[in-house]
All heavy atoms as an XYZ file, in Angstrom:
925
protein
N      59.329    -53.500     99.396
C      58.988    -52.084     99.390
C      58.887    -51.544    100.821
O      59.177    -50.372    101.042
C      57.646    -51.862     98.673
O      56.620    -52.535     99.339
C      57.740    -52.265     97.230
N      58.477    -52.404    101.752
C      58.381    -51.971    103.147
C      59.774    -51.645    103.687
O      59.944    -50.666    104.423
C      57.715    -53.077    103.990
C      57.419    -52.723    105.442
C      56.469    -51.536    105.509
C      56.822    -53.918    106.163
N      60.745    -52.445    103.302
C      62.128    -52.207    103.721
C      62.658    -50.897    103.127
O      63.351    -50.127    103.798
C      63.007    -53.384    103.285
C      64.444    -53.373    103.779
C      64.495    -53.361    105.302
C      65.180    -54.577    103.245
N      62.297    -50.615    101.889
C      62.709    -49.360    101.253
C      62.090    -48.158    101.959
O      62.756    -47.145    102.163
C      62.279    -49.332     99.791
C      63.143    -50.150     98.908
C      62.772    -49.908     97.475
N      63.091    -51.070     96.672
C      62.676    -51.298     95.467
N      61.856    -50.441     94.888
N      63.034    -52.368     94.815
N      60.831    -48.259    102.294
C      60.145    -47.149    102.981
C      60.789    -46.879    104.334
O      60.967    -45.728    104.718
C      58.663    -47.476    103.167
C      57.872    -47.456    101.865
S      57.843    -45.832    101.122
C      56.700    -45.026    102.188
N      61.147    -47.947    105.061
C      61.793    -47.770    106.366
C      63.160    -47.114    106.196
O      63.512    -46.189    106.938
C      61.922    -49.101    107.067
C      62.540    -48.985    108.456
C      62.346    -50.233    109.236
C      62.997    -50.233    110.600
N      63.196    -49.026    111.271
N      63.932    -47.568    105.211
C      65.249    -46.978    104.969
C      65.110    -45.517    104.569
O      65.882    -44.656    105.018
C      65.980    -47.766    103.892
N      64.133    -45.201    103.733
C      63.888    -43.814    103.297
C      63.535    -42.939    104.494
O      64.078    -41.840    104.650
C      62.775    -43.787    102.248
C      62.339    -42.400    101.855
C      63.124    -41.620    101.022
C      61.153    -41.847    102.342
C      62.741    -40.345    100.677
C      60.762    -40.581    102.010
C      61.561    -39.821    101.166
O      61.172    -38.562    100.827
N      62.642    -43.403    105.347
C      62.228    -42.622    106.525
C      63.390    -42.432    107.496
O      63.554    -41.350    108.073
C      61.043    -43.294    107.218
C      59.761    -43.150    106.407
O      59.630    -42.225    105.624
N      58.833    -44.083    106.594
N      64.192    -43.499    107.701
C      65.347    -43.374    108.598
C      66.350    -42.355    108.058
O      66.904    -41.556    108.814
C      66.025    -44.739    108.767
C      65.195    -45.709    109.595
O      64.248    -45.243    110.271
O      65.477    -46.925    109.544
N      66.581    -42.393    106.756
C      67.499    -41.436    106.142
C      66.968    -40.008    106.245
O      67.724    -39.073    106.529
C      67.735    -41.805    104.672
C      68.750    -40.975    103.907
C      70.122    -41.058    104.559
C      68.825    -41.420    102.468
N      65.675    -39.851    106.055
C      65.047    -38.525    106.147
C      65.171    -37.970    107.561
O      65.525    -36.794    107.753
C      63.585    -38.631    105.732
C      62.879    -37.320    105.609
C      61.467    -37.538    105.089
C      60.721    -36.237    105.020
N      59.356    -36.394    104.544
N      64.928    -38.799    108.572
C      65.043    -38.365    109.969
C      66.498    -38.014    110.295
O      66.770    -37.011    110.965
C      64.506    -39.473    110.921
C      64.871    -39.166    112.373
C      63.009    -39.613    110.770
N      67.440    -38.812    109.803
C      68.859    -38.546    110.066
C      69.278    -37.218    109.446
O      70.021    -36.437    110.063
C      69.710    -39.691    109.524
N      68.824    -36.939    108.233
C      69.161    -35.657    107.594
C      68.541    -34.484    108.336
O      69.174    -33.428    108.482
C      68.715    -35.664    106.133
C      69.599    -36.465    105.177
C      68.971    -36.503    103.788
C      70.985    -35.885    105.116
N      67.317    -34.627    108.818
C      66.676    -33.547    109.584
C      67.418    -33.295    110.888
O      67.607    -32.151    111.299
C      65.217    -33.887    109.840
C      64.337    -33.763    108.619
C      62.901    -34.196    108.876
O      62.571    -34.550    110.021
O      62.115    -34.180    107.918
N      67.858    -34.363    111.547
C      68.620    -34.205    112.793
C      69.971    -33.543    112.524
O      70.467    -32.784    113.357
C      68.842    -35.570    113.460
C      67.589    -36.159    114.058
C      67.816    -37.556    114.618
O      68.970    -38.043    114.570
O      66.843    -38.148    115.097
N      70.563    -33.830    111.374
C      71.844    -33.242    111.018
C      71.702    -31.763    110.673
O      72.564    -30.946    111.012
C      72.460    -34.004    109.841
C      73.760    -33.439    109.364
C      74.909    -33.581    110.122
C      73.838    -32.740    108.176
C      76.111    -33.054    109.694
C      75.033    -32.212    107.731
C      76.178    -32.372    108.496
N      70.618    -31.386    109.991
C      70.463    -30.000    109.543
C      69.879    -29.080    110.609
O      70.027    -27.856    110.495
C      69.568    -29.932    108.294
O      68.312    -30.529    108.576
C      70.230    -30.614    107.112
N      69.239    -29.585    111.635
C      68.642    -28.732    112.672
C      69.672    -27.803    113.321
O      69.399    -26.613    113.477
C      67.935    -29.588    113.734
C      66.616    -30.167    113.276
C      65.592    -29.103    112.936
O      65.576    -28.032    113.537
N      64.744    -29.396    111.972
N      70.851    -28.285    113.731
C      71.813    -27.364    114.355
C      72.378    -26.328    113.377
O      72.910    -25.298    113.791
C      72.938    -28.272    114.855
C      72.436    -29.655    114.790
C      71.300    -29.669    113.824
N      72.270    -26.577    112.072
C      72.835    -25.655    111.081
C      71.901    -24.491    110.756
O      72.342    -23.510    110.152
C      73.182    -26.415    109.809
C      74.258    -27.494    109.932
C      74.437    -28.207    108.609
C      75.560    -26.905    110.407
N      70.642    -24.574    111.125
C      69.676    -23.522    110.773
C      70.081    -22.161    111.346
O      70.060    -21.154    110.618
C      68.245    -23.935    111.179
C      67.790    -25.080    110.269
C      67.289    -22.748    111.086
C      66.446    -25.654    110.640
N      70.487    -22.027    112.610
C      70.936    -20.703    113.090
C      72.162    -20.196    112.340
O      72.288    -18.996    112.066
C      71.268    -20.933    114.572
C      70.551    -22.168    114.949
C      70.439    -22.996    113.706
N      73.061    -21.106    111.989
C      74.243    -20.716    111.221
C      73.843    -20.190    109.846
O      74.393    -19.192    109.362
C      75.195    -21.906    111.090
C      76.494    -21.658    110.349
C      77.333    -20.629    111.086
C      77.259    -22.953    110.179
N      72.871    -20.828    109.222
C      72.410    -20.386    107.902
C      71.761    -19.007    107.977
O      71.915    -18.202    107.064
C      71.436    -21.405    107.315
C      72.053    -22.749    106.915
C      70.972    -23.701    106.436
C      73.097    -22.558    105.842
N      71.049    -18.710    109.065
C      70.441    -17.375    109.188
C      71.502    -16.302    109.380
O      71.325    -15.163    108.954
C      69.429    -17.332    110.346
O      70.086    -17.703    111.559
C      68.259    -18.242    110.076
N      72.626    -16.669    110.014
C      73.723    -15.710    110.180
C      74.438    -15.475    108.851
O      74.803    -14.348    108.517
C      74.729    -16.216    111.248
C      74.067    -16.236    112.625
C      75.981    -15.348    111.268
C      74.890    -16.903    113.698
N      74.610    -16.522    108.075
C      75.358    -16.442    106.815
C      74.520    -15.874    105.674
O      75.066    -15.369    104.699
C      75.894    -17.847    106.453
C      76.912    -18.286    107.483
C      76.525    -17.869    105.086
C      77.437    -19.679    107.269
N      73.219    -15.894    105.786
C      72.327    -15.497    104.680
C      72.619    -14.108    104.109
O      72.654    -13.949    102.885
C      70.872    -15.608    105.130
C      69.893    -15.444    104.012
C      68.476    -15.721    104.475
O      68.260    -16.118    105.624
O      67.577    -15.499    103.654
N      72.870    -13.062    104.942
C      73.187    -11.746    104.345
C      74.462    -11.768    103.490
O      74.534    -11.099    102.461
C      73.362    -10.822    105.549
C      72.683    -11.498    106.670
C      72.736    -12.963    106.397
N      75.463    -12.547    103.911
C      76.692    -12.634    103.134
C      76.449    -13.346    101.803
O      77.004    -12.951    100.779
C      77.775    -13.364    103.937
C      78.173    -12.641    105.192
C      77.766    -13.111    106.427
C      78.930    -11.485    105.125
C      78.128    -12.441    107.581
C      79.288    -10.813    106.276
C      78.884    -11.282    107.517
N      75.626    -14.376    101.831
C      75.296    -15.090    100.603
C      74.527    -14.179     99.655
O      74.784    -14.164     98.444
C      74.500    -16.375    100.917
C      75.396    -17.369    101.653
C      73.940    -16.996     99.649
C      74.677    -18.604    102.153
N      73.609    -13.368    100.194
C      72.866    -12.417     99.357
C      73.793    -11.374     98.744
O      73.667    -11.029     97.565
C      71.762    -11.740    100.172
C      70.654    -12.690    100.570
O      70.527    -13.766     99.933
O      69.911    -12.366    101.527
N      74.734    -10.864     99.549
C      75.683     -9.865     99.042
C      76.561    -10.474     97.959
O      76.815     -9.845     96.921
C      76.540     -9.322    100.179
N      77.021    -11.696     98.166
C      77.833    -12.383     97.165
C      77.042    -12.590     95.878
O      77.552    -12.345     94.781
C      78.314    -13.728     97.726
C      79.022    -14.580     96.707
C      80.333    -14.323     96.366
C      78.365    -15.629     96.074
C      80.996    -15.092     95.417
C      79.005    -16.402     95.130
C      80.315    -16.134     94.808
O      80.937    -16.901     93.865
N      75.786    -13.014     96.015
C      74.944    -13.243     94.832
C      74.736    -11.956     94.046
O      74.819    -11.952     92.816
C      73.590    -13.813     95.242
O      73.748    -15.033     95.910
N      74.492    -10.861     94.754
C      74.286     -9.596     94.044
C      75.577     -9.112     93.388
O      75.554     -8.562     92.288
C      73.706     -8.535     94.974
O      74.650     -8.176     95.954
N      76.729     -9.330     94.046
C      78.008     -8.932     93.448
C      78.287     -9.753     92.191
O      78.724     -9.206     91.174
C      79.138     -9.104     94.460
N      78.023    -11.039     92.238
C      78.227    -11.890     91.071
C      77.288    -11.460     89.945
O      77.689    -11.418     88.775
C      78.015    -13.379     91.440
C      77.917    -14.241     90.207
C      79.138    -13.858     92.337
N      76.065    -11.092     90.288
C      75.097    -10.632     89.282
C      75.592     -9.344     88.622
O      75.508     -9.201     87.395
C      73.737    -10.416     89.942
C      72.643    -10.062     88.986
C      71.314     -9.925     89.706
C      70.205     -9.535     88.766
N      68.926     -9.351     89.460
N      76.123     -8.415     89.419
C      76.648     -7.161     88.866
C      77.831     -7.445     87.947
O      77.933     -6.884     86.845
C      77.050     -6.192     90.003
C      77.881     -5.034     89.479
C      75.818     -5.680     90.709
N      78.724     -8.329     88.365
C      79.894     -8.658     87.549
C      79.461     -9.287     86.227
O      79.976     -8.949     85.162
C      80.854     -9.576     88.323
C      81.509     -8.787     89.450
C      81.912    -10.171     87.408
C      82.291     -9.626     90.429
N      78.495    -10.191     86.279
C      78.002    -10.817     85.048
C      77.352     -9.783     84.126
O      77.519     -9.844     82.902
C      77.008    -11.925     85.373
C      77.692    -13.158     85.911
C      76.734    -14.285     86.135
N      77.436    -15.437     86.689
C      76.892    -16.356     87.425
N      75.600    -16.302     87.722
N      77.608    -17.366     87.884
N      76.626     -8.826     84.711
C      76.009     -7.775     83.897
C      77.064     -6.883     83.255
O      76.912     -6.465     82.105
C      75.042     -6.945     84.732
C      73.771     -7.693     85.061
O      73.418     -8.663     84.403
N      73.085     -7.252     86.100
N      78.137     -6.580     83.988
C      79.227     -5.765     83.432
C      79.898     -6.514     82.286
O      80.192     -5.935     81.230
C      80.242     -5.380     84.533
C      81.517     -4.819     83.933
C      79.630     -4.394     85.496
N      80.138     -7.809     82.468
C      80.756     -8.608     81.409
C      79.862     -8.644     80.181
O      80.332     -8.480     79.048
C      81.055    -10.035     81.920
C      82.188     -9.985     82.933
C      81.414    -10.964     80.773
C      82.422    -11.296     83.662
N      78.568     -8.833     80.400
C      77.629     -8.870     79.273
C      77.583     -7.514     78.565
O      77.549     -7.455     77.329
C      76.237     -9.262     79.758
C      75.227     -9.389     78.644
C      73.849     -9.759     79.155
O      73.608     -9.781     80.353
N      72.952    -10.048     78.235
N      77.594     -6.423     79.329
C      77.593     -5.088     78.715
C      78.865     -4.867     77.913
O      78.819     -4.312     76.801
C      77.450     -4.021     79.800
N      80.007     -5.295     78.443
C      81.273     -5.154     77.713
C      81.237     -5.948     76.409
O      81.648     -5.447     75.368
C      82.444     -5.621     78.581
C      83.716     -5.783     77.794
C      84.443     -4.672     77.376
C      84.178     -7.042     77.431
C      85.601     -4.810     76.631
C      85.333     -7.193     76.681
C      86.034     -6.078     76.295
O      87.169     -6.220     75.546
N      80.746     -7.188     76.474
C      80.684     -8.013     75.266
C      79.742     -7.403     74.233
O      80.036     -7.409     73.032
C      80.259     -9.437     75.617
C      81.336    -10.203     76.358
C      80.864    -11.556     76.863
O      79.646    -11.836     76.812
O      81.724    -12.334     77.321
N      78.618     -6.859     74.686
C      77.680     -6.203     73.770
C      78.335     -4.983     73.141
O      78.228     -4.768     71.927
C      76.399     -5.799     74.513
O      75.826     -6.963     75.101
C      75.399     -5.150     73.585
N      79.020     -4.169     73.958
C      79.707     -2.986     73.442
C      80.779     -3.381     72.437
O      80.890     -2.787     71.366
C      80.333     -2.197     74.601
C      81.174     -1.035     74.148
C      80.581      0.131     73.716
C      82.555     -1.125     74.141
C      81.347      1.203     73.286
C      83.339     -0.073     73.715
C      82.725      1.099     73.285
N      81.585     -4.410     72.772
C      82.653     -4.855     71.886
C      82.095     -5.348     70.554
O      82.600     -4.994     69.491
C      83.455     -5.973     72.559
C      84.636     -6.449     71.725
C      85.264     -7.677     72.286
N      84.266     -8.741     72.239
C      84.258     -9.802     73.030
N      85.174     -9.953     73.931
N      83.312    -10.716     72.916
N      81.021     -6.150     70.607
C      80.425     -6.662     69.375
C      79.859     -5.531     68.520
O      80.032     -5.511     67.300
C      79.331     -7.680     69.690
C      79.893     -8.955     70.316
O      81.114     -9.177     70.220
O      79.092     -9.707     70.913
N      79.191     -4.580     69.164
C      78.627     -3.441     68.440
C      79.740     -2.598     67.827
O      79.633     -2.159     66.675
C      77.768     -2.582     69.383
O      76.779     -3.416     69.983
C      77.094     -1.451     68.643
N      80.815     -2.376     68.580
C      81.953     -1.615     68.062
C      82.566     -2.316     66.856
O      82.868     -1.668     65.842
C      82.998     -1.425     69.165
C      84.279     -0.814     68.671
C      84.370      0.553     68.435
C      85.405     -1.602     68.424
C      85.551      1.119     67.968
C      86.572     -1.047     67.950
C      86.645      0.310     67.730
O      87.807      0.867     67.260
N      82.745     -3.629     66.944
C      83.326     -4.380     65.827
C      82.436     -4.314     64.591
O      82.923     -4.161     63.472
C      83.575     -5.834     66.224
C      84.718     -6.015     67.200
C      86.063     -5.620     66.635
O      86.292     -5.824     65.430
O      86.887     -5.104     67.412
N      81.120     -4.413     64.785
C      80.199     -4.334     63.643
C      80.242     -2.948     63.012
O      80.266     -2.814     61.785
C      78.775     -4.666     64.087
C      78.571     -6.132     64.376
C      77.165     -6.404     64.862
C      77.002     -7.860     65.258
N      75.696     -8.139     65.844
N      80.268     -1.906     63.867
C      80.327     -0.539     63.343
C      81.647     -0.296     62.615
O      81.668      0.300     61.532
C      80.154      0.468     64.477
N      82.741     -0.761     63.187
C      84.050     -0.597     62.552
C      84.092     -1.332     61.218
O      84.590     -0.796     60.222
C      85.134     -1.129     63.484
C      86.529     -0.966     62.955
C      87.536     -1.504     63.954
C      88.920     -1.488     63.364
N      89.896     -2.116     64.244
N      83.534     -2.535     61.183
C      83.493     -3.306     59.945
C      82.678     -2.583     58.882
O      83.072     -2.508     57.718
C      82.911     -4.694     60.224
C      82.923     -5.571     58.991
O      83.990     -5.666     58.350
O      81.866     -6.157     58.675
N      81.537     -2.025     59.278
C      80.683     -1.299     58.337
C      81.401     -0.065     57.796
O      81.389      0.186     56.586
C      79.378     -0.885     59.023
C      78.378     -0.121     58.176
C      77.875     -0.990     57.033
C      77.214      0.336     59.036
N      82.059      0.685     58.671
C      82.785      1.884     58.238
C      83.945      1.511     57.320
O      84.190      2.177     56.310
C      83.270      2.688     59.463
C      82.069      3.315     60.162
C      84.278      3.756     59.070
C      82.379      3.944     61.493
N      84.647      0.409     57.641
C      85.750     -0.015     56.779
C      85.255     -0.493     55.424
O      85.943     -0.341     54.420
C      86.575     -1.112     57.464
C      87.472     -0.565     58.541
C      88.341     -1.629     59.175
O      88.192     -2.830     58.847
O      89.167     -1.261     60.018
N      84.056     -1.081     55.387
C      83.506     -1.480     54.082
C      83.159     -0.263     53.246
O      83.283     -0.286     52.024
C      82.262     -2.340     54.275
C      82.610     -3.792     54.505
C      81.395     -4.650     54.323
N      81.087     -5.222     55.619
C      79.917     -5.646     56.013
N      78.887     -5.551     55.218
N      79.732     -6.147     57.198
N      82.726      0.814     53.897
C      82.348      2.023     53.158
C      83.592      2.818     52.744
O      83.747      3.175     51.592
C      81.397      2.901     54.004
C      80.076      2.169     54.219
C      81.170      4.251     53.339
C      79.150      2.842     55.212
N      84.492      3.090     53.697
C      85.627      3.969     53.450
C      86.946      3.238     53.234
O      87.935      3.862     52.872
C      85.802      4.946     54.623
C      84.622      5.841     54.808
C      83.787      5.693     55.903
C      84.331      6.835     53.897
C      82.697      6.515     56.086
C      83.245      7.669     54.071
C      82.426      7.504     55.170
N      87.014      1.961     53.476
C      88.256      1.203     53.355
C      89.002      1.196     54.677
O      88.773      2.050     55.532
N      89.924      0.239     54.857
C      90.681      0.179     56.115
C      91.616      1.378     56.236
O      92.143      1.879     55.253
C      91.448     -1.129     56.017
C      91.463     -1.476     54.571
C      90.258     -0.843     53.953
N      91.808      1.824     57.441
C      92.634      3.005     57.691
C      93.948      2.596     58.354
O      94.016      1.625     59.091
C      91.909      3.983     58.623
C      90.561      4.433     58.093
C      90.725      5.235     56.841
C      89.354      5.645     56.324
N      89.381      6.112     54.985
N      94.986      3.368     58.073
C      96.288      3.161     58.685
C      96.629      4.390     59.505
O      96.089      5.476     59.291
C      97.372      2.963     57.614
C      97.200      1.708     56.818
C      96.554      1.712     55.596
C      97.665      0.506     57.314
C      96.392      0.560     54.870
C      97.511     -0.652     56.596
C      96.873     -0.638     55.374
N      97.563      4.237     60.407
C      98.053      5.364     61.181
C      98.757      6.341     60.240
O      99.338      5.945     59.234
C      99.018      4.869     62.262
C      99.319      5.914     63.286
N     100.349      6.814     63.140
C      98.714      6.208     64.451
C     100.377      7.625     64.180
N      99.393      7.278     65.002
N      98.710      7.638     60.568
C      99.299      8.658     59.692
C     100.778      8.434     59.445
O     101.293      8.752     58.388
C      99.110     10.040     60.318
C      97.722     10.541     60.231
C      97.632     11.958     60.751
N      96.246     12.256     61.016
C      95.797     12.779     62.132
N      96.623     13.100     63.082
N      94.514     12.993     62.290
N     101.488      7.898     60.426
C     102.927      7.712     60.290
C     103.284      6.377     59.637
O     104.459      6.071     59.492
C     103.583      7.795     61.663
C     103.489      9.186     62.264
C     104.185      9.260     63.598
C     104.077     10.660     64.179
N     104.720     10.758     65.491
N     102.296      5.585     59.247
C     102.572      4.307     58.589
C     103.251      4.597     57.264
O     102.793      5.453     56.489
C     101.264      3.546     58.357
C     101.472      2.121     57.929
C     101.663      1.131     58.875
C     101.467      1.762     56.592
C     101.847     -0.173     58.499
C     101.653      0.456     56.199
C     101.843     -0.522     57.172
N     104.385      3.924     56.949
C     105.104      4.247     55.710
C     104.261      3.940     54.476
O     103.753      2.842     54.324
C     106.344      3.359     55.768
C     106.109      2.384     56.840
C     105.013      2.890     57.702
N     104.096      4.956     53.630
C     103.264      4.778     52.435
C     103.717      5.766     51.376
O     104.399      6.737     51.667
C     101.796      5.004     52.765
C     101.488      6.420     53.226
C     100.106      6.521     53.797
C      99.826      7.856     54.420
N     100.604      8.171     55.604
N     103.329      5.502     50.165
C     103.608      6.412     49.064
C     102.336      6.494     48.245
O     101.890      5.506     47.674
C     104.763      5.884     48.206
C     105.015      6.717     46.984
C     106.073      6.089     46.089
O     106.568      5.012     46.364
N     106.398      6.774     45.016
N     101.719      7.674     48.219
C     100.513      7.862     47.438
C     100.930      8.201     46.017
O     101.704      9.134     45.794
C      99.626      8.989     48.019
C      99.232      8.653     49.460
C      98.402      9.225     47.157
C      98.462      9.739     50.170
N     100.442      7.432     45.090
C     100.777      7.707     43.684
C     100.038      8.951     43.236
O      98.827      9.062     43.363
C     100.364      6.535     42.797
C     101.186      5.299     43.017
C     100.797      4.248     42.026
N     101.512      3.022     42.270
C     101.310      1.912     41.605
N     100.406      1.861     40.650
N     101.993      0.840     41.882
N     100.789      9.868     42.725
C     100.174     11.089     42.219
C      99.799     10.934     40.763
O      99.703      9.822     40.239
N      99.633     12.061     40.090
C      99.268     12.024     38.675
C     100.341     11.335     37.839
O     100.046     10.618     36.904
C      99.035     13.438     38.146
C      97.746     14.038     38.707
O      96.864     13.238     39.089
O      97.645     15.266     38.773
N     101.639     11.572     38.195
C     102.697     10.961     37.402
C     102.672      9.438     37.531
O     102.915      8.729     36.568
C     104.078     11.507     37.799
C     104.578     11.101     39.186
C     103.945     11.868     40.337
O     103.336     12.916     40.118
O     104.077     11.404     41.475
N     102.339      8.907     38.705
C     102.248      7.457     38.867
C     101.070      6.892     38.105
O     101.149      5.802     37.535
N      99.992      7.643     38.048
C      98.818      7.169     37.310
C      99.093      7.165     35.815
O      98.658      6.262     35.113
C      97.614      8.062     37.612
S      97.032      7.916     39.304
N      99.807      8.176     35.317
C     100.102      8.230     33.888
C     101.061      7.109     33.488
O     100.932      6.536     32.419
C     100.683      9.602     33.520
C      99.672     10.712     33.616
C     100.297     12.065     33.384
C      99.297     13.163     33.644
N      99.905     14.493     33.630
N     102.029      6.815     34.365
C     102.994      5.773     34.043
C     102.344      4.393     34.039
O     102.632      3.567     33.196
C     104.153      5.786     35.048
C     105.048      6.999     34.908
C     106.089      7.056     36.025
O     106.145      6.192     36.883
N     106.906      8.099     36.004
N     101.453      4.135     35.020
C     100.849      2.800     35.108
C      99.560      2.717     34.296
O      98.923      1.684     34.263
C     100.568      2.431     36.563
O      99.653      3.351     37.127
N      99.202      3.836     33.645
C      98.039      3.845     32.759
C      96.745      3.457     33.485
O      95.987      2.623     33.029
C      98.287      2.916     31.563
C      97.572      3.415     30.329
O      97.062      4.541     30.323
N      97.549      2.609     29.290
N      96.535      4.041     34.665
C      95.309      3.748     35.420
C      94.697      5.052     35.911
O      95.309      6.102     35.847
C      95.605      2.826     36.598
S      96.633      3.601     37.863
N      93.492      4.970     36.425
C      92.839      6.150     36.970
C      93.467      6.482     38.315
O      93.911      5.606     39.033
C      91.352      5.890     37.158
C      90.625      5.563     35.881
C      89.216      5.101     36.169
O      88.841      4.859     37.300
N      88.423      4.974     35.121
N      93.502      7.749     38.655
C      94.147      8.165     39.895
C      93.436      7.549     41.101
O      92.221      7.620     41.224
C      94.119      9.690     40.009
S      95.737     10.376     40.290
N      94.214      6.956     41.986
C      93.648      6.321     43.172
C      93.352      4.850     42.979
O      93.114      4.130     43.926
N      93.367      4.373     41.733
C      93.118      2.958     41.474
C      94.392      2.359     40.908
O      95.008      2.929     40.005
C      91.962      2.779     40.486
C      90.641      3.151     41.085
C      90.191      4.458     41.046
C      89.860      2.206     41.715
C      88.984      4.809     41.620
C      88.653      2.545     42.287
C      88.219      3.863     42.234
N      94.799      1.236     41.424
C      96.077      0.651     41.063
C      95.852     -0.732     40.468
O      95.070     -1.518     41.006
C      96.990      0.584     42.286
C      97.098      1.945     42.935
C      96.401      2.231     44.104
C      97.837      2.953     42.343
C      96.476      3.489     44.676
C      97.918      4.203     42.909
C      97.236      4.472     44.074
O      97.296      5.705     44.637
N      96.537     -1.044     39.387
C      96.302     -2.342     38.758
C      96.944     -3.475     39.554
O      97.982     -3.317     40.157
C      96.966     -2.190     37.393
C      98.029     -1.167     37.609
C      97.504     -0.236     38.663
N      96.287     -4.587     39.577
C      96.832     -5.807     40.148
C      96.418     -6.948     39.237
O      95.367     -6.888     38.603
C      96.336     -6.043     41.580
O      96.925     -7.237     42.078
C      94.840     -6.168     41.661
N      97.255     -7.942     39.152
C      96.919     -9.046     38.267
C      96.343    -10.191     39.076
O      96.853    -10.532     40.144
C      98.148     -9.532     37.497
O      99.167     -9.864     38.431
C      98.651     -8.474     36.538
N      95.278    -10.737     38.578
C      94.636    -11.888     39.189
C      94.446    -12.904     38.077
O      93.542    -12.775     37.257
C      93.299    -11.486     39.810
O      92.649    -12.616     40.325
N      95.339    -13.863     38.025
C      95.296    -14.794     36.897
C      95.816    -14.085     35.668
O      96.897    -13.513     35.654
N      95.040    -14.080     34.584
C      95.434    -13.409     33.346
C      94.758    -12.062     33.178
O      94.953    -11.393     32.183
C      95.108    -14.306     32.134
C      95.969    -15.559     32.143
O      97.068    -15.541     32.665
N      95.453    -16.621     31.559
N      93.916    -11.664     34.142
C      93.177    -10.404     34.004
C      93.781     -9.342     34.908
O      94.344     -9.639     35.954
C      91.697    -10.600     34.381
O      91.628    -11.029     35.737
C      91.033    -11.627     33.487
N      93.664     -8.103     34.502
C      94.122     -6.977     35.307
C      92.922     -6.395     36.029
O      91.897     -6.093     35.419
C      94.763     -5.901     34.425
O      95.865     -6.487     33.730
C      95.250     -4.730     35.249
N      93.044     -6.268     37.337
C      91.963     -5.742     38.173
C      92.431     -4.432     38.771
O      93.568     -4.328     39.240
C      91.609     -6.744     39.295
C      90.494     -6.204     40.158
C      91.229     -8.093     38.714
N      91.590     -3.416     38.737
C      91.930     -2.130     39.322
C      91.332     -2.057     40.720
O      90.133     -2.211     40.906
C      91.411     -0.976     38.454
C      92.164     -0.867     37.154
C      91.724     -1.524     36.016
C      93.338     -0.132     37.099
C      92.431     -1.440     34.839
C      94.059     -0.037     35.911
C      93.601     -0.698     34.790
O      94.299     -0.609     33.629
N      92.181     -1.854     41.717
C      91.739     -1.761     43.104
C      92.116     -0.399     43.651
O      93.160      0.164     43.325
C      92.399     -2.848     43.944
C      92.064     -4.236     43.507
C      91.689     -5.057     44.689
N      91.458     -6.431     44.275
C      90.282     -6.985     44.308
N      89.247     -6.338     44.732
N      90.121     -8.243     43.918
N      91.256      0.096     44.526
C      91.496      1.372     45.164
C      92.439      1.187     46.341
O      92.337      0.199     47.063
C      90.159      1.923     45.667
C      90.208      3.342     46.101
C      88.817      3.838     46.470
O      87.853      3.062     46.398
O      88.722      4.999     46.826
N      93.415      2.074     46.549
C      94.267      1.944     47.724
C      95.575      2.684     47.618
O      95.759      3.556     46.786
N      96.515      2.314     48.492
C      97.816      2.946     48.579
C      98.890      1.947     48.188
O      98.718      0.741     48.339
C      98.103      3.384     50.020
C      97.151      4.384     50.643
C      97.498      4.554     52.098
C      97.249      5.712     49.930
N     100.010      2.461     47.744
C     101.160      1.598     47.551
C     101.981      1.697     48.819
O     102.525      2.745     49.145
C     101.986      2.038     46.347
C     103.205      1.146     46.135
C     103.903      1.499     44.835
O     103.364      2.218     44.017
N     105.106      1.006     44.676
N     102.066      0.618     49.577
C     102.753      0.629     50.866
C     104.225      0.341     50.670
O     104.619     -0.447     49.838
C     102.127     -0.412     51.812
C     100.652     -0.227     52.069
C     100.156     -1.346     52.971
C     100.371      1.110     52.721
N     105.037      1.010     51.506
C     106.470      0.763     51.467
C     106.812     -0.256     52.521
O     106.297     -0.216     53.629
C     107.211      2.068     51.773
C     106.994      3.152     50.740
C     107.677      4.446     51.136
O     108.248      4.519     52.236
O     107.634      5.393     50.336
N     107.693     -1.170     52.193
C     108.099     -2.199     53.168
C     109.399     -1.828     53.797
O     110.220     -1.156     53.269
C     108.210     -3.548     52.482
């Protein structure tokens, strides 16, 4: 243990001798390090704000789509079935039959053209 203590003390003295000349350099560099730290902090805050905004927007969009249904651009090719389409397919206007297994399910929506 005495040998370990001597080695520890010698290493400690060597590190202090090595770092003494660097202290003036560190005082010169300190303002730049502070500016860099604050810039990184601002960038991280901007990223966090963007992620929060994006998540909130996605949740709001999801909620609105659950209430009103997904929306398409006005120029998206579509054909809205009118009264004649409802009478022919024997369904309520705005609801279109689809088969799922052996049962017919009425879903609200548009008939899209491909």
